[in-house]
N, C-alpha and C positions, 0 to 999 in steps of 0.2 A: 173603563175602571170598574163598573159594576160586575162585569163578567170576570175580571181578575180576582175580585173579592170572593165571588162564588167558587172560583177554581181553588182558591186558598182554603176554603172551608170544606169542599167536597172532592177536590181533584178535577182533572180535566174531563174525565169520562163520566159525566153526570147522568144517571139513569133517567129515563123519561118520566117514570112515576114519581120522581123526587122533585120535579119542577115546581109544583104548587108550593111545597114546603120551602124550597129555595127562594121562590119569589117572595113569600111572606117574610122570611128571614132577611132578605135583601132590603125590602121596604122598611122593616123595623130598624135595621142598622142605619139606613139613611136618615130616618127620623131622629134616632138617638144622637148621631154625630152632627146633625144639623141644628137641632133644638137645644141640646145641652150646652154647647159652648156659648150660645147666644144668651141663655138665661142665667147660667152660673155666675158670670161676672156681675150681672145686675143684682142678684141676691146678695153677693158679697159687698157690692157698692152700697146697697141699702143698709146692711148691718153696720158697715163702716161709718156711714153717716150718723147713725143712731149713737154709736159709741164715741164719736169725735165731734163734738159740737163746734169746735174751732173751725172745721172745714166749711161751715155754712157761709163764712165770709169769703170763700174762694170765688174766683170767676166762674160764670156759668158757661164759659166757652167749651167745656168738656162735654156738654150735653150731647153733642153730635157723635161722640165716641160710642154711644150705645149701638149705632149703626155698624160700627167696626169691631164689635166685641167678639166676633166669632174667631175661633182658632184657625190657623192657615189651612188652606186646601191645596190640592195638587194642581189647581187650575190657575195659579198665580202666573200672570204674564211676565215673561222674562225680558228684561231690557237692561241697558247700562244705567242704573239709577244715579250714577255719579256725574253724568253729563246732562246739562240742562240749563234752566234759567230760574231766577227768583220771580215769583208772581205774587201779587197782593193777596193777603189772607186776613180779611177784616175780623175773623173769629179769634185770632190770636191777640194777646198771649194767653197761655193756658194756666198761668199762675202769675202772681205779682210779687213785688219785693215786700209787700206787707203780709202776704199769705205764706211765704216760705222763709223759714229762719236759716236755711242752709247757705244763703248767699253771702259770700265773702264781702267784707266792707268795701274792698277796692274794686269790686265788680257791681256794687249796688248803685248803679248810675242814676236811677230815678230819685233815690234818697238824697243824693248829693247834688241835685239841681239840674239835671239834664232836662231841657224844656221840650224837645221833640220826642214823640213816642212812635213815630211811623216805623222806626227801625225794628220794632217788635212785631210788625204786622206783615210779614212775608213768609212764604213757604217755598220749598224747593220743588220745581216741576221738571222731572227728567224728560228728555226727548223720547217720545214714543210710548210713555206709560205714565201712571200716577204713582207717587210715593205717599202712602197714607200718613197722616199725622200720628205721632207717637201715641199708642194706646197703652196706658199703664196696666190695665187689666190683663191684656195679652202678654205683656212683657213679664209680669210677675208670675203668671201661670206657666209660661215657658221656663222661667227660672226657678220654679218650685223645687226646693231641695238642692239647689245648686249654688255656685259661688262665682264671683267675678272680681278680678283685681285690675286696678288701673296702675300701671307702672310707668313712671316718667316724671316730667317736670310739672310746674304749677298750672300749665294749660291742661294737662291731664286731670289735675285736681279740680280745675274749673269745669271740666266735662262731668266729673262725678257729682259735683254740687248741682249742676243743671239737672242731672238725672234724678237726684233726690227730690228736687222741686217738682219735676214732672210726675214722679211716683207718689207725691204727697196726696194726690186725689184719692188714692186707694189706702195708703197706710204710711205712717211715719216710722222710720227705723229707730231702733234703740242702739245706743253706743256700746259696742262690745270690744272697744280697743284694749289692747293689752296694757297700755299705759297712756297717760295724757300727753299726746304729741300730735299737733295739727298736721305734721308731715306724714304720719303713719296712723291711719285711722281705719277702723272696721265698724261697719253698720250692719245690723241684722233686721230683717223683716219677719217677725215672729210667725205671722199667719201663713207665710209661704216658705219658711225655713230657708230664706235666701240671704246670703251674706255678700256684702260689697265692701271692698277694701281699697285703700290708696297707699301706694308705696312711692315715696318721693325720692327721685334720684336725678341729679342734674345732668349727668352724662352717660348713664347706664353702666358705666365702668367705674372702677375705684378712682376717686379724685380727692384732692386735698388742697387747701389754700397754701400757696407758696410765698406770695408777696402781695399784701393787701394794697400797696401803694403803686403798683405799676407792673408793666409799663402802660397798659391800657387803662381806661377809666374804671374798669371793674376789677383791677388787680390781676395777678397772675396765679394760675392754678396748675398743679401737676396732674396729668392723666396717665393712668396705667392701662394702656389700651388693650392688653391681653388678660386683664383681670376683671371679671364682672363685679359689680357692686354687690357685696354680700348682704347689704341691708334689704335687698329685694329677692335676689336669686335663692336665698335660703328660706324664703317665706312662701313661694308660689306653688310648690310642688302639688299641693292638695286642691288647687283651684281648678274649676271647670273651664273658665274663660279668663284669659289674660290679655289686656289691651295695652300694648306697648306704644310709647310715643317718646319723642325727644327731638332736639335740633337747635332751639334758640340759644342754649348755653354754649354752643360751639363757636359762637362769634367772638367770645372773649379771648384774651391772651392765655395760651396754654403751652406747657412743656410736655412732650410726649415721651412716655417710658414704655419699653417692651423688654421683657425678661429682666426687669429692674434696672435697665440702662437707658440713658437718654438717647433717643433716635432722631429727634427733631422737635419742632415746635410750630406754633402759629403766633406770629407777631410777639415774640418774647424778647427780641433785641439782645440776645445773649451771644457772646463771642463764641465762634466755632460751633454753633448750633444751627443747622440748616432749617429754613422755614419751609415746612412741608405743606402748609396751608390748613385751614380748618376742615377742608373736605377730606383730607387724608385722615385726620382724627375722627371725623364723623363716621366714615366708612368702616374704619377699624373697630370703633366702639359698637356699632350696630352688628358687625360680624361676630364680635365677642359675645354680645348679648344673646344673639340667636344660637350660637354654638353652645352656650351655657344652658339654654333651655333644652336644646336637643339632647344634651348629655344627662339631664335629670333622669334618675332611674325610675321614679314612680309617677312622673307627670304624664297624664293621659288627656289633658285638656286641649282646648282650641286656642291658638294664638292669633290675635288680631293686631295687625300693625296699623295704628291710626296715623295716616300720612301727615306730612308737614302742613301746619296752618300758617299761611303767610301773614306777616304784620303789615301795617299800612301807614308807615310814617311818610308824611309829605312835607315839603318845604324845609328839609333839614333832617339830619340823622336823629336818633332817639336822644342823644345827649347834646344835640346842637339845635334845640328848639323845634324839632320835628313834631308834628301833631296829626290827628285824624279827625277832621271836623265834618266830613261828608254826612249827609242825612238820608241817602238812599243807595241801593245796590248798583253796581255796574251791570250792564248787559254783557253777555259773553264776548261780543265783538268790540267792547270798549277797553279791554285790558287783556294782557296775556302773561303767562308764567315765564319769568326770565330771571337772569342773574342768580343771586344766592338762592332764591326760592326754587328755581328750576334745578339747580345743581343738587340741593338737598333732596328734592323730590326724586330725581333720577337715581341718586345713590340709594335711597330707600327701596325703589322698585328693583334695582339690581340685587341688593343684598337680600331682600325679601324672597326673590325668586330662587336664589341659591339655598336659603334656609328652608324654604318650603320643600325643595327637592330632597334635602337631607332628612327633614322631619318626616316626610312621607314614608321613608324606609322603616321608621319606628312606629308608624301608624298615627303620627301626630297630624293635626289639621292646622293649616295656616290660612288666614283670610285677610284680605286687604280692605281696611275701612278707609276708603279713599275720599277724604273730605277736602282735598287741596283745591280743586277747581271751584267747588261751591263756596269755600271760605275765601278764596281769592277775590270773589265778586262782592264781598261784604265789607267795604271800608267804613261803613256807617255803624258797625256794631261794637266798637271798642269803647272802653271807659274814657279815654282821653284824660281830661282833668277832673272828670266826675267820679273820683274814687275817694274823695275827702272834701271837707268843707273848705270854701274859698279862703277863709281867714286862718286856716290851720297852717302852721309852719311846717312845710313838707320839703324833704330833700329829694323826693322821687321825681321822675320825669313823667311827661304825658304817656299814658299807657295805651299803646296801639298794638299790643301783643295779646293781652287777655281779652275776654269778651263780657259785655254787660249781660246780666241776668235779670229778667228774661232777655233773650237775644238770639242771634244766629246760631250760636253753639247748641241750642236746643235741638236743631235739626240733625245734629250728629246722632241723637237718640233715634230719630226717624230712620236714619240709615242702618243703625245697629239692629233695631228690631226687625226691619225688613230682611236683613241678612240672617238673623236667627230663625225667622219664619222659613226662609229658603233652605236653611239647614234641615228643618223638619221635613220639608218637601223632599229634599235630596235623600234623607234617611228612609222615608216611606218608599220612594222610587227604588232605592237600592234593595230594600227588603222584598218588594214585589218582584224585582228582577231575579233575586236569588231563588224565590219560590217558583217562578215560572220557567226556570231554565234547568 
């Protein structure tokens, strides 16, 4: 690596008399790139603490992040970070429900009486390597001057709220939303000129309520499978990173439209309308979303598909008394991906592969944020009944879809940061390859 840098500076045929100067320059460069990333976040951390007294109440669990504050190097060991096991992490959590105001009430499990806390004290250990705990200094430095959009359902919004809490050790964002709407929010981190936004869309494509009373327990909706939802597709063109997700809403009763005509449905019980199943609708919706992104004229960003996060209802369906009361993770040999979870996941992989192939022709980058396996192993991390006070009159069911904060979903940021760091490594390697060929 040192010799490649020297070649970039002076060319491959370096005169002998230049070697002392080259050596000095190389040593100086190594010192600069080693010391600066380590010290810079610490200075920023110090000034941030002085300006925000409220952070003094935060957990001290982030103290160990000083050891991880350097920016990525090309020596990162490559392995499949998405395959592994959950291992104990006594240093977690890295924020609490008292130190982070971004936690949605329905995911504020500790506030509403959850007694066990061990579900917050695990970290993901990939097979064959380590996955560093999310470092907010690194993330914000990498995201300096950039933007990120979360596009999808409320689980995607759950992920963004988790990230806001994790980043709170460095800086709180300011609300720069165009209008007051919890479904479409924009947050800005002024010190880093980093903007993060959430665009809520239930099915990724255009949808509308058709019959609130049936036939299923969540009513009937119309899906226009060949028309992307304009609420997000018209907003993302200027974003550097788009994190796409979806799936849970496709289990409800739906009528499918293509070219403005009914082509089928999923459990609609309408005469002369064939049941094409939820999987048909999900595949078509994903395909439409990807095609719409690839057709944007000015979009130059990276698209992340955050894969399906399985729910964990046991002893009944979600509307038939099902609940999630486990208090520790599964081991990888104790459960497996099957049924609906497997079908949705496989559809995602297939449509992602096709979209990535088409996007590459336009110079777009697609990345798979594959949280499915790790999330499958966490039946202990859902709110269940701990999203409201016991004496409140609630019509909602036990929540085994969303995630407590703090909780397992924080690890999605571990994955995302590692992927962003590898992007930097890939970029450096590509530049070196271009200069040396």
